[in-house]
C-alpha positions in Angstrom: 197.8 -246.7 19.0 198.0 -243.3 17.0 198.3 -240.0 18.5 197.7 -236.9 17.0 198.6 -233.5 18.7 196.5 -229.9 18.3 198.0 -228.6 15.1 197.2 -232.1 13.2 193.9 -232.3 14.6 193.3 -228.8 13.2 194.7 -229.5 9.7 192.9 -232.7 9.5 189.2 -231.5 10.2 187.3 -230.7 7.3 184.5 -227.9 8.5 182.1 -228.9 5.7 182.7 -232.6 6.0 182.1 -232.2 9.7 178.7 -230.4 9.4 177.3 -233.0 7.2 178.7 -235.7 9.9 177.1 -233.8 12.6 173.7 -234.0 10.8 173.8 -238.0 10.7 175.1 -238.0 14.1 172.3 -235.7 15.6 169.8 -237.9 13.5 171.2 -241.0 15.0 171.2 -239.6 18.5 167.3 -238.7 18.2 166.6 -242.1 16.8 168.2 -243.7 19.6 170.9 -245.5 17.3 173.7 -243.9 19.5 174.7 -244.4 23.1 175.4 -241.2 25.0 175.2 -241.6 28.9 175.0 -238.4 31.1 178.4 -236.7 31.5 180.0 -236.9 35.0 182.4 -234.5 36.5 184.7 -234.1 39.2 184.5 -230.5 41.0 187.6 -228.1 41.6 185.8 -225.6 43.7 188.8 -223.2 44.5 189.2 -222.6 40.8 185.5 -222.8 40.1 186.5 -225.7 37.8 185.9 -229.2 36.8 187.0 -231.9 35.0 184.2 -234.1 33.0 184.0 -237.3 31.2 181.9 -237.9 28.2 181.9 -241.3 26.8 180.0 -242.1 23.3 179.4 -244.8 20.9 178.4 -243.9 17.2 177.7 -247.0 15.5 177.1 -245.2 12.0 180.6 -243.9 12.1 182.2 -247.0 13.7 183.2 -244.4 16.7 183.6 -245.7 20.3 185.3 -243.1 22.5 185.6 -240.9 25.4 186.8 -237.2 25.8 188.0 -235.8 29.0 187.4 -232.2 29.2 188.1 -229.6 32.0 186.7 -225.9 32.4 188.4 -223.7 33.8 186.9 -220.0 33.3 189.8 -217.9 35.2 192.3 -219.1 32.6 192.8 -216.2 30.3 192.0 -217.9 27.1 194.6 -216.6 25.2 197.8 -218.6 26.7 195.5 -221.0 28.3 192.2 -222.0 27.1 189.4 -222.3 29.6 188.5 -225.5 27.8 190.7 -228.2 27.2 190.4 -231.9 26.6 191.8 -235.2 25.3 189.9 -237.7 23.4 190.4 -241.7 23.4 189.2 -243.7 20.6 188.5 -247.6 21.2 188.0 -250.3 18.5 184.1 -250.6 18.5 184.4 -254.6 17.8 187.4 -255.3 20.5 187.4 -252.3 23.1 191.1 -252.0 22.3 192.4 -248.1 22.6 193.2 -247.1 18.8 193.9 -243.4 19.3 194.9 -240.7 21.5 194.3 -237.0 20.2 193.9 -233.6 21.4 190.3 -232.9 22.1 190.6 -229.0 22.4 190.6 -228.5 18.9 187.7 -230.9 17.9 185.6 -229.4 20.9 186.1 -225.9 19.3 185.3 -227.2 15.9 182.5 -229.6 16.7 180.5 -226.9 18.7 180.8 -224.4 15.9 180.0 -226.9 13.3 176.9 -228.1 15.2 175.5 -224.4 15.5 176.3 -224.0 11.8 174.1 -227.5 11.2 171.3 -225.5 13.1 171.9 -222.5 10.9 171.5 -224.8 7.9 168.4 -225.9 9.3 166.7 -223.3 10.8 168.2 -219.7 9.8 166.5 -217.8 6.8 168.2 -218.5 3.4 168.5 -214.9 2.9 170.2 -214.3 6.2 173.5 -212.1 5.6 174.4 -210.4 8.8 175.8 -212.3 11.9 176.4 -211.2 15.5 179.1 -212.6 17.3 178.9 -212.6 20.9 181.8 -213.3 22.7 185.7 -212.9 21.7 187.3 -216.5 22.6 187.9 -219.7 20.9 184.0 -220.5 20.1 183.4 -216.9 18.8 186.1 -217.9 16.2 185.1 -221.3 15.3 181.4 -220.1 15.3 181.9 -217.0 12.6 184.3 -219.4 10.4 181.4 -222.4 10.3 178.5 -220.2 10.0 179.9 -218.4 7.0 180.0 -222.2 5.3 176.3 -222.4 5.2 174.8 -219.0 5.1 176.1 -216.1 2.4 177.5 -213.7 5.3 178.3 -210.4 4.1 178.7 -208.8 7.6 180.1 -210.0 11.0 179.6 -207.6 14.1 181.9 -208.5 17.0 181.0 -207.7 20.4 182.8 -208.6 24.0 183.3 -207.5 27.5 186.6 -206.3 26.5 186.6 -203.9 23.4 190.3 -204.6 22.9 190.0 -208.2 22.2 186.6 -207.6 20.1 188.8 -205.4 17.8 191.5 -207.8 17.6 188.9 -210.8 16.9 187.5 -208.4 14.2 191.1 -208.1 12.5 191.8 -211.6 12.8 188.6 -212.7 11.1 188.8 -209.7 8.3 192.2 -211.7 7.2 190.6 -214.9 6.7 186.8 -214.3 5.9 185.3 -212.8 2.8 182.4 -210.8 5.0 182.9 -207.1 6.2 183.9 -207.6 9.7 183.9 -204.8 12.5 183.9 -204.6 16.4 180.9 -203.0 18.0 180.6 -201.1 21.5 177.7 -203.5 22.9 175.7 -206.8 22.4 172.7 -204.9 21.7 174.7 -203.0 18.7 175.6 -206.2 17.4 172.3 -207.8 17.5 170.4 -204.6 16.0 169.5 -205.9 12.5 171.1 -209.1 12.8 169.8 -212.2 11.0 172.0 -214.5 13.0 173.4 -214.2 16.5 176.0 -216.4 17.7 176.5 -216.4 21.5 179.7 -217.6 22.9 180.3 -216.2 26.3 180.6 -217.2 29.9 178.5 -214.4 31.5 176.4 -214.6 34.0 173.5 -212.1 32.8 172.0 -212.3 29.2 173.8 -211.1 26.5 170.8 -212.1 24.1 167.5 -209.9 25.3 164.5 -210.1 23.5 164.3 -205.9 23.0 167.5 -206.1 21.0 166.3 -208.7 18.3 165.1 -208.4 14.8 162.2 -210.4 13.9 163.2 -213.6 11.9 167.1 -213.7 13.8 168.1 -217.4 14.3 170.2 -217.5 17.7 172.7 -220.1 18.6 173.9 -220.3 22.2 176.6 -222.7 23.3 177.9 -220.4 26.5 177.6 -222.5 29.9 177.8 -220.6 33.4 176.6 -222.4 36.5 175.7 -219.0 38.0 174.0 -217.7 35.1 172.8 -217.7 31.5 173.0 -216.5 27.9 169.7 -215.7 27.2 166.7 -214.2 28.7 163.4 -215.2 29.7 161.3 -213.1 26.7 163.4 -214.8 24.2 163.2 -218.1 25.4 159.2 -217.7 25.7 158.7 -216.4 22.1 161.7 -218.5 20.4 160.9 -221.8 18.6 163.7 -223.4 20.9 165.6 -226.6 19.3 168.5 -228.5 20.8 170.8 -231.4 20.6 169.1 -233.9 23.1 166.0 -233.0 25.3 167.5 -235.2 28.0 170.8 -233.5 28.1 169.7 -229.8 27.9 167.1 -230.6 30.6 169.5 -232.3 33.0 170.9 -231.1 36.4 174.4 -229.5 36.5 177.1 -230.3 34.2 174.8 -231.4 31.3 171.7 -229.1 31.4 171.1 -225.7 30.3 170.2 -222.6 32.7 168.4 -221.0 29.8 165.8 -223.6 30.1 166.0 -224.8 33.6 165.5 -221.4 35.1 162.4 -220.3 33.4 161.1 -224.0 33.7 161.7 -223.7 37.3 160.0 -220.4 37.8 156.9 -221.5 36.0 157.3 -219.4 32.6 157.7 -222.5 30.5 157.4 -226.1 30.4 159.7 -228.9 29.3 157.4 -229.3 26.2 158.1 -225.8 25.0 161.3 -227.6 23.7 160.1 -227.7 19.9 162.6 -230.2 18.4 165.9 -232.0 18.8 168.3 -231.3 15.7 168.0 -235.0 14.7 164.4 -234.6 14.5 164.6 -231.7 12.1 167.1 -233.6 9.9 165.2 -236.6 9.7 162.1 -234.5 8.9 159.8 -235.5 11.9 159.4 -232.1 13.2 159.3 -229.0 11.2 161.6 -226.0 11.6 161.3 -222.2 10.8 157.6 -221.7 9.5 157.5 -217.9 8.9 160.1 -215.3 8.0 159.7 -213.5 11.0 160.0 -216.5 13.6 162.7 -216.2 16.2 164.4 -219.7 16.4 166.9 -220.6 18.9 169.4 -223.4 19.2 170.6 -224.1 22.9 173.7 -226.5 22.8 175.1 -228.2 25.7 177.5 -230.3 23.9 177.2 -234.2 23.7 179.6 -236.9 22.9 178.2 -237.9 19.5 179.4 -234.6 18.2 182.9 -235.7 19.4 182.7 -239.0 18.0 181.8 -237.9 14.7 184.6 -235.6 14.6 187.0 -238.1 16.1 186.0 -240.7 13.2 186.6 -238.2 10.6 190.2 -237.1 12.2 191.3 -240.7 12.6 190.2 -241.9 9.2 191.9 -239.0 7.2 195.0 -239.3 9.5 195.5 -243.0 8.7 194.7 -242.3 4.7 197.5 -239.7 5.1 199.7 -241.6 7.4 199.7 -238.6 9.9 200.6 -238.8 13.6 202.9 -240.8 15.8 202.2 -244.5 16.4 203.1 -245.6 19.9 203.0 -249.0 22.1 201.3 -248.9 25.3 202.0 -252.4 26.3 
C-alpha cells in the first residue's frame, strides 16, 4: 500500500488539473454515475467537534475511497488545523486497500478548486477584484485557485483578527501577481468586488446584501452548525448553485444552514436551488444570464471531490515513484 504524507500530496496535486478533474466529477455526480452516500459523524460535544466519514466511488476516475475528516473549531488553525483528514484508496476491481494519504491537504485544495470551478462557470469574464473573507487554510486555497480562472488584479482580505488578515495579505503578495491588501471589515472587502470567497466559521453572516456590488459571484464554503455565512436577502436574490441538491439540503453534517434556515422560515423553497455544478458543466442548466446578476455557489463538500483529487495524486505519485510502500498483512 502506498503511503503519502502532506508535503508529498501538496507537491503532487496540480491545481489546474484538479479544477478540470472536478468538472468531470461534478458532471458524473449530477448524472448519477457516482456513488456518494450521506456522510456520518461521531460527535465530540465537549470540543464542539466531530469525526465524519465520507466514502465515494467515481467510476470515470477509477477511484474508490473514503475520507475520515475531523472538524475541531477551537484549534488555533496555525499550529493545529481545524480540519484534519486521512484518505484511504481502494482498488475498485477487488476492494483491496491501495493507498493511505494525508487528506488535510486534499480537503484544502479540492474545496478551493471547486470554488474556482464555480467561478469559471458563473463569474463574469472580466472579474478582476476578489474579496477573501476569512484568514485560514481555505482563504489561502481560494485566493490561489480563483486566480487560476480569472484575471484577478486586486485581492482584499478581511477577517475577525486584523493581524491575521495582514499576515495573509503579505503571504499572498509573495506568491500571486495580484495586488493584495488587508482591509478592516467584510463590508470594505466586498465594496466593488467582482468575486467574494467566504471561508469563515462565523455564526453571523459575513455576506450581506447591502454590501454587495451588482454582478458579484459569491463562493461560500464556511460551516458552523450554530450559524451561517450568507444573509437571507442575498440568498433570496441570488442565482443559487450547489454541488448536490441532496447534500446541501440534508440535516446536520451534510446540509447548509445558509439554505435550510430560509427554507425553514418560508422565505424560499427547495426549488430556489437553480442548479448543481454538474448541470452547468453538462449544459443542462444555464448559468449567469445577465452582467448584473448575483450568482452564488454554496458548498458543503462531497466525496467525489476527494475521489477526483485522490486519483490525481496517486497516479502522479506512482508515475514519479514518490511515497513509501508498506505491507499491512
